[in-house]
C-alpha positions in Angstrom: 9.6 -16.8 165.1 10.0 -17.2 168.8 12.7 -16.4 171.2 13.9 -20.0 171.3 14.2 -19.8 167.5 16.4 -16.5 168.1 18.5 -18.3 170.6 19.2 -21.3 168.3 20.1 -19.2 165.4 22.3 -17.1 167.5 23.9 -20.0 169.3 23.1 -18.6 172.8 20.7 -19.3 175.6 17.2 -18.1 175.7 18.0 -16.2 178.8 20.7 -14.2 176.9 18.5 -13.3 174.1 15.9 -12.1 176.7 18.4 -9.9 178.5 19.7 -8.3 175.3 16.2 -7.5 173.8 14.9 -6.2 177.2 18.1 -4.0 177.8 19.5 -6.0 180.6 22.7 -7.0 178.8 25.3 -5.6 181.1 28.2 -8.0 181.1 27.2 -9.7 177.9 30.0 -9.4 175.2 29.6 -6.8 172.5 30.0 -9.4 169.9 27.2 -11.6 171.2 25.0 -8.6 171.6 25.5 -7.6 168.0 25.0 -11.1 166.8 21.5 -11.5 168.6 20.3 -8.0 167.5 21.4 -8.7 163.9 18.8 -11.8 163.9 16.2 -10.0 165.9 16.2 -7.2 163.4 16.5 -9.4 160.4 13.4 -11.4 161.4 11.3 -8.4 162.7 10.9 -10.2 166.1 8.6 -8.6 168.6 9.1 -9.8 172.1 6.1 -10.6 174.2 7.1 -8.1 176.9 6.7 -5.3 174.3 3.2 -6.2 173.8 2.8 -6.1 177.5 4.1 -2.5 177.6 7.5 -3.4 179.1 9.5 -0.2 178.9 12.9 -2.0 178.6 12.1 -4.1 175.5 13.4 -3.5 172.1 11.1 -1.5 169.6 13.6 -1.0 166.8 11.8 2.2 166.1 13.5 5.6 165.5 12.0 9.1 165.5 12.8 11.9 163.2 11.3 15.3 163.9 12.0 18.0 161.3 11.0 21.7 161.5 10.8 22.0 157.6 11.6 20.5 154.4 13.9 23.0 152.8 17.4 21.4 152.3 16.5 18.7 154.8 15.2 16.2 152.4 18.5 14.7 151.6 19.2 14.4 155.5 16.0 12.6 156.0 16.5 10.2 153.1 20.0 9.4 154.3 18.6 8.8 157.7 15.9 6.6 156.4 18.2 4.7 154.2 20.7 3.7 157.1 17.8 2.9 159.5 16.5 0.4 156.9 19.8 -0.9 156.3 20.3 -1.7 160.0 16.8 -3.1 160.4 15.1 -0.2 162.1 11.8 1.7 161.2 11.4 5.3 161.5 8.5 7.5 162.5 8.8 10.9 160.8 7.1 14.1 162.2 7.1 17.6 160.7 6.9 20.5 163.1 5.6 23.8 162.3 5.6 25.4 165.7 6.9 24.9 169.2 3.5 23.5 170.2 3.5 21.0 167.4 7.0 20.0 168.2 6.2 19.3 171.9 3.1 17.1 170.8 5.4 15.0 168.4 8.1 14.4 170.9 5.5 13.4 173.5 3.9 10.9 170.8 7.4 9.4 170.1 8.1 8.8 173.7 4.6 7.1 174.1 5.4 5.0 171.1 8.6 3.9 172.9 11.2 4.9 170.1 14.6 4.0 171.0 16.2 7.2 169.6 15.2 10.6 168.4 16.9 12.9 165.6 15.2 16.4 166.2 15.7 19.6 164.4 14.5 22.2 166.9 11.8 24.6 165.6 13.0 27.8 167.4 16.7 27.5 167.4 18.0 29.9 164.9 14.4 30.8 164.0 15.5 34.4 163.9 18.9 35.9 162.9 19.8 39.4 163.6 22.8 41.1 162.1 24.8 40.1 165.2 23.9 36.4 164.7 22.2 36.0 168.0 19.6 33.2 167.9 16.5 32.5 170.2 16.0 29.0 171.8 12.4 29.4 173.3 10.5 26.3 173.9 13.0 24.1 172.4 14.8 23.9 175.7 11.9 22.6 177.3 11.4 19.9 174.7 15.2 18.9 175.1 14.4 18.5 179.0 11.5 16.3 178.2 13.9 14.0 176.0 16.5 14.1 178.8 13.9 12.9 181.3 12.6 10.1 179.1 16.1 8.6 178.9 15.8 8.2 175.2 19.0 8.8 173.3 18.5 11.9 170.9 20.5 14.3 168.8 19.6 17.8 167.7 20.4 18.9 164.2 22.5 22.0 163.7 22.7 23.5 167.1 25.6 23.6 169.6 23.2 24.8 172.5 24.2 23.2 175.9 22.2 20.1 176.6 20.9 19.6 173.1 23.4 16.9 172.1 24.1 18.8 168.7 25.0 17.2 165.5 26.5 20.0 163.5 27.0 20.1 159.6 29.7 22.6 158.9 27.9 24.9 156.6 30.3 27.7 157.7 33.2 25.8 156.4 31.3 25.4 152.9 31.0 29.2 152.8 34.7 29.5 153.9 35.8 27.2 151.2 33.8 28.9 148.5 35.3 32.6 149.5 38.7 31.0 149.6 38.5 29.7 146.0 37.4 33.1 144.7 40.1 34.8 146.7 42.8 32.5 145.4 41.7 33.4 141.8 42.3 37.1 142.6 38.7 38.4 143.4 38.4 40.9 146.2 34.9 42.4 145.5 33.0 39.2 146.6 29.3 39.3 147.6 27.1 36.7 149.3 23.4 36.3 148.3 21.5 34.4 151.1 18.2 33.9 152.8 18.5 35.6 156.3 15.7 33.6 157.8 17.2 30.2 156.9 19.8 28.9 159.6 21.9 26.9 157.0 22.2 29.9 154.5 23.0 32.2 157.4 25.9 29.9 158.6 27.2 29.8 155.0 27.3 33.7 155.0 29.1 33.6 158.3 31.8 31.4 156.8 32.4 33.8 153.8 32.7 36.7 156.1 35.2 34.9 158.2 37.2 34.1 155.1 37.2 37.6 153.9 38.2 38.8 157.2 41.2 36.4 157.5 42.4 37.7 154.0 41.9 41.3 155.1 39.0 41.9 152.7 35.8 43.9 153.5 32.5 42.0 153.8 29.5 44.1 152.6 25.9 42.9 153.0 23.7 42.9 149.9 20.0 42.0 149.7 19.8 40.4 146.4 21.5 39.7 143.1 20.5 43.1 141.6 22.1 45.1 144.3 25.2 43.0 144.1 25.9 43.7 140.5 24.4 47.2 140.1 25.3 49.0 143.4 28.4 47.2 144.8 29.8 46.2 141.3 31.2 43.0 142.5 33.3 40.7 140.4 32.3 37.4 142.1 29.0 36.2 143.6 28.4 33.5 146.2 24.7 32.0 146.1 23.6 29.9 149.0 21.2 27.9 147.1 20.7 26.6 143.5 17.6 28.6 142.6 19.5 32.0 143.7 22.4 31.0 141.5 20.1 30.5 138.5 18.4 33.6 139.1 21.9 35.4 139.1 22.8 33.5 136.0 19.6 34.8 134.2 19.9 38.4 135.4 23.6 38.5 134.4 22.6 37.1 130.9 19.7 39.8 130.5 22.0 42.7 131.5 24.9 41.6 129.4 27.2 40.4 132.0 29.2 37.4 130.7 29.8 34.4 133.0 32.6 34.1 134.0 34.3 36.7 132.0 32.6 39.7 133.7 31.2 37.8 136.8 32.1 34.7 138.6 29.3 32.7 140.2 29.6 29.8 142.5 26.7 28.2 144.4 26.5 26.2 147.7 23.6 23.5 147.9 22.7 20.2 148.5 24.3 18.0 145.9 20.7 16.7 145.1 19.6 20.1 143.9 22.6 20.9 141.7 21.9 20.5 138.0 24.2 20.3 135.0 22.6 23.3 133.3 23.1 26.2 133.4 26.8 25.4 134.0 27.3 27.1 137.3 30.1 26.0 139.5 29.0 24.7 142.9 30.3 23.3 146.1 27.9 20.3 146.7 26.8 19.5 150.2 26.7 15.7 151.0 23.5 16.1 153.2 22.5 12.6 152.4 25.7 11.2 153.8 25.3 13.5 157.0 21.8 11.9 157.4 23.5 8.4 157.2 26.2 9.5 159.7 23.7 10.8 162.2 21.5 7.7 161.9 24.5 5.4 162.5 25.6 7.3 165.7 22.2 7.0 167.0 21.9 3.3 166.4 25.5 2.9 167.8 24.2 4.7 171.0 21.3 2.4 171.2 23.3 -0.7 170.7 25.9 0.5 173.2 28.7 0.8 170.6 29.2 4.6 171.1 28.9 7.0 173.9 30.6 10.3 172.7 29.0 12.5 170.0 31.4 12.3 167.0 32.2 15.3 164.7 31.1 15.1 161.2 33.8 16.1 158.7 33.5 16.8 155.0 36.2 18.0 152.4 34.3 20.7 150.3 35.4 21.0 146.6 34.1 22.9 143.6 32.7 20.5 141.1 34.1 22.5 138.1 35.2 26.0 137.1 32.8 26.7 134.1 31.3 29.7 136.0 34.3 31.1 137.8 37.5 32.7 136.6 40.3 35.3 137.3 38.9 38.8 137.7 39.0 40.8 134.5 42.3 42.8 135.2 44.2 39.6 136.0 43.0 37.5 132.9 44.8 36.8 129.8 43.8 39.5 127.3 41.3 38.5 124.6 42.0 38.3 120.9 38.8 39.2 118.8 38.5 38.1 115.4 35.8 39.5 113.1 35.5 38.0 109.8 34.1 35.5 107.3 32.9 32.0 108.3 32.6 29.5 105.4 32.6 25.9 104.6 35.4 25.3 102.2 35.1 23.0 99.2 38.7 22.2 98.3 39.4 20.9 94.7 42.8 19.5 93.9 43.5 20.3 90.1 46.4 20.4 87.8 45.6 23.9 86.4 42.9 26.4 86.8 40.0 25.8 84.2 39.8 28.3 81.4 36.8 29.7 80.0 34.7 27.0 78.4 36.9 24.3 79.7 35.8 21.3 82.0 38.5 19.7 84.1 38.7 16.9 86.5 39.6 17.4 90.0 42.1 14.8 91.5 40.5 15.0 95.0 37.8 16.9 96.9 37.6 17.9 100.6 34.8 19.8 102.7 36.4 21.6 105.6 35.2 24.5 107.9 37.2 27.5 106.9 37.0 31.4 106.1 39.5 33.8 107.5 37.5 34.5 110.6 37.7 30.7 111.6 41.3 30.1 110.4 42.5 33.1 112.4 40.3 32.4 115.5 41.5 28.6 115.7 45.0 29.5 114.8 45.2 31.9 117.8 43.3 29.6 120.2 45.7 26.6 119.2 48.5 28.7 120.4 47.0 29.3 123.7 45.3 32.6 123.2 41.8 33.4 124.6 39.9 33.9 121.4 36.4 35.3 120.5 34.9 35.1 117.0 32.4 37.5 115.7 30.5 36.4 112.7 27.5 34.6 111.1 26.5 31.1 110.0 23.5 29.7 108.6 21.0 27.6 110.5 22.1 24.4 108.5 24.4 21.3 108.6 27.3 23.4 107.8 26.7 26.0 110.5 26.3 23.2 113.1 29.7 21.6 112.0 31.3 24.9 112.3 30.1 25.8 115.7 31.1 22.2 117.0 34.6 22.9 115.4 35.0 26.4 117.4 33.9 24.6 120.6 36.3 21.7 120.1 39.1 24.1 119.5 38.4 26.5 122.5 37.1 29.5 120.5 34.4 31.7 122.2 31.5 31.6 119.7 29.0 33.4 121.9 29.1 36.3 119.2 28.6 33.9 116.2 25.0 34.6 115.1 23.0 31.8 113.4 21.1 33.5 110.6 17.6 31.9 110.0 17.3 33.1 106.4 20.7 32.8 104.8 22.9 29.8 104.3 26.5 29.4 105.7 29.0 31.0 103.3 31.0 28.8 101.0 34.5 29.0 99.4 35.3 27.0 96.5 39.2 26.6 96.3 41.0 25.3 93.5 44.5 24.0 94.6 47.3 23.6 91.9 49.9 21.1 91.9 52.5 23.6 93.2 50.4 24.5 96.2 49.0 27.8 95.0 45.3 28.3 95.1 42.5 30.4 93.7 39.2 31.0 95.6 35.6 31.7 94.6 33.5 33.0 97.5 29.8 32.8 98.2 29.0 35.1 101.0 25.8 33.8 102.3 25.3 34.6 105.9 28.5 36.6 105.9 26.7 39.3 104.0 24.4 39.9 106.7 27.1 41.0 109.4 26.3 44.6 110.1 27.1 47.5 112.4 24.4 46.3 114.7 26.2 42.9 114.7 29.3 44.6 116.1 27.4 46.7 118.4 25.8 43.6 120.1 29.3 42.2 120.6 30.9 45.5 122.0 31.4 44.0 125.6 34.0 41.5 124.0 36.2 44.6 123.3 36.5 45.7 127.0 39.2 43.2 127.9 40.7 42.7 124.4 44.3 43.4 123.2 44.0 42.8 119.5 41.3 42.6 117.0 41.9 40.6 113.8 39.8 42.0 111.0 39.2 41.0 107.1 37.3 42.7 104.4 35.4 39.6 103.3 32.4 40.9 105.3 30.3 44.2 104.5 32.3 47.3 104.8 29.7 48.8 107.2 30.6 46.1 109.7 34.5 46.9 109.0 34.0 50.5 109.9 32.1 49.7 113.0 34.6 47.2 114.1 37.5 49.7 113.8 35.3 52.5 115.5 34.6 50.0 118.5 38.2 48.7 118.8 39.5 52.3 118.9 36.9 53.2 121.6 38.5 50.5 123.9 42.1 51.0 122.6 42.4 47.5 120.9 45.0 47.2 118.3 43.7 46.5 114.9 45.2 44.1 112.3 43.7 44.3 109.0 43.9 41.7 106.2 42.4 43.4 103.0 41.1 40.3 101.1 38.4 40.2 98.4 38.3 44.0 98.3 39.0 46.4 95.3 39.6 49.6 97.3 39.8 50.7 101.0 38.7 54.1 102.4 41.6 56.4 103.1 40.0 57.6 106.2 40.2 54.2 107.8 44.0 53.8 107.3 45.2 56.2 110.2 43.2 53.8 112.5 45.0 50.6 111.5 47.9 49.4 113.6 48.8 46.6 111.3 48.0 46.5 107.7 48.8 43.0 106.2 48.1 42.7 102.5 49.8 40.1 100.3 51.8 41.3 97.1 48.7 41.2 94.8 46.5 43.1 97.3 49.0 45.8 97.8 49.4 46.5 94.2 45.7 46.5 93.7 44.9 48.8 96.7 47.8 51.4 96.3 46.8 54.0 93.8 50.4 55.1 92.9 53.0 53.4 90.6 56.2 52.3 92.2 58.1 49.5 93.7 56.6 47.3 96.6 58.8 49.4 99.0 57.3 52.8 97.7 53.8 51.3 97.9 54.3 50.2 101.5 55.6 53.7 102.3 52.4 55.3 100.8 50.3 53.4 103.3 52.6 54.6 106.0 52.1 58.2 104.8 48.3 57.8 105.1 48.5 57.0 108.8 49.1 53.0 109.0 51.5 52.5 111.8 52.9 49.1 110.4 52.7 47.6 107.0 53.6 44.0 106.6 53.4 42.5 103.1 53.4 38.7 102.9 55.1 37.3 100.1 54.5 33.5 99.9 57.8 31.7 99.6 59.8 34.8 99.8 58.7 35.7 103.5 57.6 39.1 104.3 58.4 42.8 104.1 57.8 45.0 107.0 58.0 48.7 107.1 57.3 51.1 110.1 58.1 54.7 110.7 61.3 53.6 112.3 62.7 50.9 110.1 62.1 48.5 107.2 63.3 44.8 106.9 62.8 41.6 104.7 62.2 38.7 106.6 62.8 35.3 104.8 60.4 32.5 104.7 60.9 29.2 106.5 62.3 27.1 103.6 62.1 23.5 105.2 58.5 22.9 104.2 57.1 21.5 100.8 54.0 23.3 100.1 50.8 21.4 99.4 48.2 23.9 100.0 48.8 27.5 100.7 45.4 28.9 101.3 45.6 29.7 104.9 49.2 30.6 105.2 48.5 34.5 105.8 45.7 33.5 108.3 48.1 31.3 110.3 50.8 34.2 109.9 48.4 36.8 111.4 47.1 34.7 114.1 50.6 33.7 115.3 51.8 37.3 115.1 48.9 38.6 117.0 49.5 35.8 119.9 53.1 36.7 120.2 52.8 40.3 120.1 50.0 40.1 122.8 52.7 38.3 125.1 54.8 41.5 124.8 57.2 40.2 122.3 58.7 42.8 119.9 57.7 42.8 116.3 61.1 41.6 115.1 60.9 38.8 117.8 57.2 37.7 117.0 57.7 37.7 113.1 59.8 34.4 113.0 57.1 32.5 114.9 54.4 34.0 112.5 56.5 32.9 109.5 57.1 29.4 110.7 53.3 29.1 111.5 52.7 30.1 108.0 55.0 27.6 106.4 53.8 24.8 108.6 50.1 25.5 107.6 51.1 24.8 103.8 52.0 21.1 104.4 48.4 19.7 104.6 45.1 20.2 102.6 42.8 22.5 104.5 43.7 25.3 106.7 42.3 24.3 110.1 43.8 20.8 110.2 47.2 22.3 109.2 47.3 25.1 112.0 50.2 24.5 114.3 49.9 24.2 118.1 51.8 26.0 120.7 54.1 23.1 121.8 55.2 22.3 118.2 55.8 26.0 117.4 58.0 26.7 120.4 59.9 23.6 120.0 60.6 24.2 116.3 61.5 27.8 117.0 64.1 27.2 119.9 
């Protein structure tokens, strides 16, 4: 490829090509210059004058001088990508001291690079508490570049004479703090490396945002100090590794993320990973490298003169590790109970002794009072945590997936290595009435220690829904823990022949059905008299569910019969009581009175009888509110 070929391809004279590639193109139209330079770069044409060391001829070579590789890899990758796209080559140098920096700059000038992107070694090499930085020999290096006449830009400095190209790390820090402040956090701490200029800039942005919102900024050395000394509610980490360390520290020390601690990370988008699920503000440093390279090439090719400002809209990628601070969050409903796989058999009548009957249909659906009540409350918009056991088997996996899909917190659901998931064999008659045979399995392994390990869940709870299909040891520990944290207790006394009288004064709501009430009350008498007996023993509220007859409510202040919703034709009544209890807890937690909450609970119970299986028949919030208006 000769200069004549270049001229012919560009449709210009040889002298025009010569003037452009030798930097003597004043007066030549920009369009012509761009067309010629494009062809020269495409064909890698090297002019003879360059071989003869003519300082004005084009080299199509850029210099990139970095002072380190931490957080700079993406910038250099972006720079190299754009340089290659525009037909330029790049000579990359890594400086470890002011002396090596000077040698690199001198070598680049000797190699006749057309422009240099330079990260000064000593600018911001040291940060003190006032934020003052030292410039040192980097000023002399800038003077050398100015004297050479080579266009250059310096990364992340606004020092005079450095032609600084700034990435707004402060804005990223400000954005992170602003997100947390808008959620209601005030105890926000920033963990950063004080020797790193970029992380220090992020810290300055955090401090400025807190100042603007009249909040105090407090320095902390590390994650441990932030959590143990300052008792912060939110943590801003200035790189991914620090965020992962914080996540692991919180897990080991029983801080739940984001319930107890919100964590947000600021780092290069290339370093942010999907796990652990830490909320992050990704920094588009690759695009910043592209931007800087494009500016220098525009400067070389005389398309630009002024240094442009780089702008970026910082956003949080997701909110999985950040939430409202505990005092502002929706209160939790804790469900402690059995978790089963239900095997539903539709029959005309229950089999008698020695009789074999045929089932009209069979269904296998996750169930158990723990699951039913947890999913029922979650579908009505409550924040729900379930405490229980499953086995390490296919049924357990299916149940955990169901809980996840319905928004139930399953962190306290233990996977038992030795016992299989519980089973419930449910016989459903033609009139919708049902009988149940239970196999406890992993449910039998729930112990007081299981509740102790889940104690943190009670700290922000408003209701604890409890059943007696789990060992009584666990029932007693649950009541003790709920009382410790002033959590109201709703007890459904299922699958139990008696209940210890010393537990009754601890119960806020005692919710048996008619058969359970008659079985557990030791005195003879009417339903009303039996309910009154439990009140005398210390229960605050007794609610007796009566299937198609609604429910009977008795407190120390009043008693009342509430009729059932009679618009539903029952198909399966198995989970009506669970749907009732879940809805009652949700609406009471929203400060509704008992008399106002009960109609919602009765409607939810009626709706749950219209399909086979409990979980599929549980009503959602929108449907319930629309029907109860």
